[in-house]
C-alpha positions in Angstrom: -28.7 130.9 -18.6 -27.0 130.9 -15.2 -27.2 127.6 -13.1 -28.9 128.3 -9.9 -27.2 126.4 -7.1 -29.3 123.9 -5.4 -30.0 123.7 -1.6 -30.0 120.3 -0.3 -33.0 119.8 2.2 -35.5 117.2 3.2 -38.9 117.9 1.6 -40.8 117.1 4.8 -38.7 119.4 6.8 -39.2 122.2 4.4 -42.9 121.6 4.3 -43.2 122.3 8.0 -41.4 125.6 7.7 -43.5 126.7 4.7 -46.8 125.8 6.4 -45.8 128.0 9.3 -44.3 130.9 7.3 -46.0 131.0 3.9 -49.5 129.6 4.2 -52.2 132.4 5.0 -55.8 132.9 3.9 -54.5 136.5 3.1 -52.5 135.1 0.3 -55.4 133.3 -1.3 -56.1 134.7 -4.9 -59.4 136.4 -5.3 -59.5 134.7 -8.8 -59.7 131.1 -9.7 -56.4 130.2 -11.3 -57.9 127.7 -13.3 -60.3 129.9 -15.2 -58.1 133.3 -15.2 -55.5 134.5 -17.6 -53.0 136.7 -15.7 -51.1 137.7 -19.1 -53.6 140.6 -20.0 -53.0 142.1 -16.4 -49.2 142.4 -17.3 -48.8 142.7 -21.0 -51.3 145.5 -21.7 -50.4 145.7 -25.5 -50.2 142.1 -26.1 -48.0 139.0 -25.3 -44.8 138.5 -27.5 -45.1 135.6 -29.8 -41.4 134.8 -29.0 -38.6 135.8 -26.9 -35.1 135.1 -27.9 -36.3 132.3 -30.1 -38.5 130.8 -27.3 -42.1 130.6 -28.6 -45.0 131.2 -26.3 -48.2 129.2 -26.6 -51.5 130.3 -24.9 -54.9 128.4 -24.6 -58.4 129.5 -25.3 -58.6 131.3 -21.9 -55.5 133.4 -22.8 -53.2 131.5 -20.3 -49.7 130.7 -21.2 -49.5 126.9 -21.2 -46.0 126.3 -22.8 -42.9 128.1 -23.7 -41.0 126.1 -26.3 -37.2 125.9 -26.7 -36.2 128.6 -24.1 -32.5 127.8 -24.5 -31.8 124.8 -22.5 -33.3 122.1 -24.5 -36.4 121.5 -22.4 -39.7 123.1 -22.9 -41.7 124.8 -20.0 -45.1 123.7 -19.3 -47.7 125.7 -17.0 -50.6 124.1 -15.4 -53.2 126.0 -13.4 -55.7 124.9 -10.7 -55.0 123.4 -7.2 -52.0 121.5 -6.6 -51.1 120.0 -3.2 -47.8 119.1 -1.6 -48.2 119.6 2.2 -49.7 123.0 1.5 -51.9 124.3 -1.6 -50.4 125.8 -4.8 -52.2 127.5 -7.6 -49.8 127.0 -10.6 -47.4 124.2 -11.5 -44.5 125.0 -13.9 -42.2 122.2 -15.0 -39.4 121.4 -17.5 -40.3 118.6 -20.0 -38.0 117.0 -22.7 -39.8 117.7 -25.9 -38.6 114.5 -27.5 -39.3 111.9 -24.7 -41.9 113.9 -22.8 -40.1 113.2 -19.6 -40.6 115.8 -16.8 -37.8 117.6 -15.1 -37.6 120.0 -12.4 -40.9 121.5 -11.2 -41.9 124.8 -9.5 -44.9 124.9 -7.3 -46.4 128.4 -7.1 -48.6 130.2 -4.5 -50.3 133.2 -5.8 -51.4 136.4 -3.9 -54.7 138.3 -4.2 -53.5 140.0 -7.5 -52.6 136.7 -9.1 -48.8 137.1 -8.8 -46.5 134.5 -7.3 -45.9 135.0 -3.6 -44.1 131.8 -2.7 -42.3 129.3 -4.9 -40.8 125.9 -4.1 -38.5 124.2 -6.8 -38.7 120.4 -6.7 -35.7 118.3 -7.9 -36.8 115.9 -10.7 -34.5 113.2 -9.4 -35.2 112.8 -5.8 -38.3 115.0 -5.2 -36.5 117.2 -2.7 -37.1 121.0 -2.3 -34.1 122.6 -3.8 -35.1 126.2 -3.8 -37.6 128.5 -2.3 -38.6 132.1 -3.2 -40.7 134.6 -1.5 -42.0 137.6 -3.6 -43.8 140.8 -2.6 -45.0 143.7 -4.7 -45.8 147.5 -4.4 -49.2 148.9 -4.8 -48.8 149.1 -8.5 -48.3 145.5 -8.7 -44.6 145.7 -9.5 -42.0 143.2 -7.9 -40.6 144.9 -4.9 -38.8 142.2 -2.8 -37.2 138.8 -3.6 -36.0 136.5 -0.8 -34.2 133.3 -1.6 -34.6 130.9 1.4 -32.3 128.2 2.6 -33.2 124.7 3.9 -34.3 126.0 7.4 -36.3 128.8 6.1 -33.4 131.4 6.6 -32.8 134.1 4.1 -29.9 133.3 1.9 -30.2 136.1 -0.5 -32.7 139.2 -0.4 -33.1 141.8 -3.1 -35.1 145.1 -2.5 -36.2 147.1 -5.5 -36.7 150.8 -5.3 -39.1 152.4 -7.8 -39.3 156.1 -9.0 -42.3 157.1 -11.1 -42.9 153.5 -12.1 -39.3 152.6 -12.9 -36.6 150.5 -11.0 -33.9 152.8 -10.1 -32.1 150.8 -7.5 -31.7 147.1 -6.5 -29.9 146.4 -3.2 -28.6 143.1 -2.6 -28.0 141.9 1.1 -26.6 145.4 2.0 -23.5 144.4 0.1 -24.0 146.0 -3.4 -26.4 148.5 -4.9 -27.2 148.4 -8.6 -28.5 151.6 -10.1 -30.6 151.9 -13.3 -31.0 154.8 -15.6 -33.5 155.4 -18.4 -31.5 157.6 -20.7 -28.2 157.1 -22.2 -25.8 158.4 -24.9 -28.5 157.5 -27.6 -31.7 157.9 -25.9 -32.0 161.4 -24.4 -35.5 161.0 -23.2 -37.1 157.8 -21.5 -38.7 155.5 -23.9 -42.1 153.9 -22.8 -41.9 150.2 -22.2 -44.9 149.3 -24.5 -44.0 145.7 -24.8 -43.8 145.4 -21.1 -40.3 143.6 -21.3 -38.5 142.6 -18.1 -35.3 140.5 -17.7 -33.9 139.5 -14.4 -30.7 137.3 -14.6 -30.7 137.4 -18.4 -28.9 140.1 -20.2 -27.7 142.0 -17.2 -30.8 144.1 -17.3 -32.1 143.7 -13.7 -29.2 141.8 -12.2 -28.2 140.4 -9.8 -31.6 138.7 -9.4 -31.1 135.1 -10.6 -34.4 133.2 -10.7 -33.0 130.4 -12.9 -35.8 129.0 -15.2 -38.3 130.3 -13.0 -37.8 133.5 -14.7 -39.8 132.5 -17.6 -42.8 132.7 -15.4 -42.8 136.5 -16.0 -44.1 135.7 -19.5 -47.1 133.9 -17.9 -48.0 137.1 -16.0 -47.0 135.6 -12.7 -44.1 138.1 -11.6 -45.8 141.3 -11.4 -46.0 144.4 -13.8 -43.2 145.9 -15.9 -41.4 149.1 -15.5 -43.0 152.2 -17.2 -40.0 152.9 -19.4 -37.2 150.8 -20.8 -33.9 150.6 -18.8 -31.0 152.3 -20.8 -28.0 151.9 -18.5 -26.9 150.6 -15.2 -24.0 150.5 -12.8 -22.9 148.9 -9.6 -22.1 151.3 -6.6 -21.3 153.9 -9.2 -18.8 151.7 -11.1 -19.0 149.1 -13.9 -21.3 151.4 -16.2 -23.2 149.6 -18.8 -25.5 150.8 -21.6 -28.4 148.9 -23.1 -29.3 148.9 -26.7 -32.9 148.5 -28.3 -34.4 148.2 -31.8 -38.1 148.7 -32.3 -40.7 147.9 -35.0 -43.1 150.5 -36.6 -45.2 150.2 -33.5 -42.5 151.0 -31.1 -42.4 147.5 -29.8 -39.0 146.1 -28.9 -37.6 143.7 -31.3 -34.0 143.4 -30.2 -32.1 144.2 -26.8 -28.4 143.9 -26.0 -26.0 145.3 -23.5 -22.9 147.2 -24.1 -19.8 148.0 -21.9 -16.5 149.4 -22.9 -14.5 146.4 -21.6 -16.9 143.9 -23.1 -18.4 145.6 -26.2 -21.8 144.3 -27.2 -23.1 141.2 -25.5 -26.1 139.1 -24.9 -28.4 140.0 -27.6 -32.1 139.2 -27.4 -34.9 139.2 -30.0 -38.6 139.4 -29.8 -41.4 138.9 -32.3 -45.0 140.0 -31.8 -48.3 138.7 -33.0 
């Protein structure tokens, strides 16, 4: 996983910014986060049992409570309810050492009316300072449409705008500097393939780069980052250059069991595997 650079900022200063710009009754979820599973809203054919070796645990309500062994040595824990810093949040996600139980960095998540993350604060485990902020917005279909990464004064450091065509991401614009294009056919797949497993990667596997959410990317598998594309992406380029193809393997139910990228100058890279219940 890529390391997301940390913004140095004082927590109390950031709180003042977020109270002004991010707290709104319009963002209050219409469901009680403590009693609601957001997974079925996203994974319409069932949640994967594991993603690239990271196993996913759900509770009796169907909520994702833990992702074990996601690749960095720490487990990821999800808690639902009401959490307060200087504002109210609906979900708390944090890293935990599986051997010692020591908690690491935390993400405090505010949800929109549909139960998707609208605002996130990352809290450093060492000094309890806010080291990252994200704002997310979604289209009418509940798909992620805009990502803003904010700096220590609330300014926009990075912004990603996602364009959809018939339910599929076809373009991601990054700060008006680069445009990533996505295609749903390639040399092997002449027709688009339905995304039955509702699989989405952001920073991982070069799927929907350049969006880098660091460990918060795993919140997608808790149903907190919107709905998937209608079809599986099969290729991408950057401003018409650096063309890459994506490879997939499927089980008998046409659920993806493996994903990888391919580029002429790199060969195959970044393979990911999935298992299903």
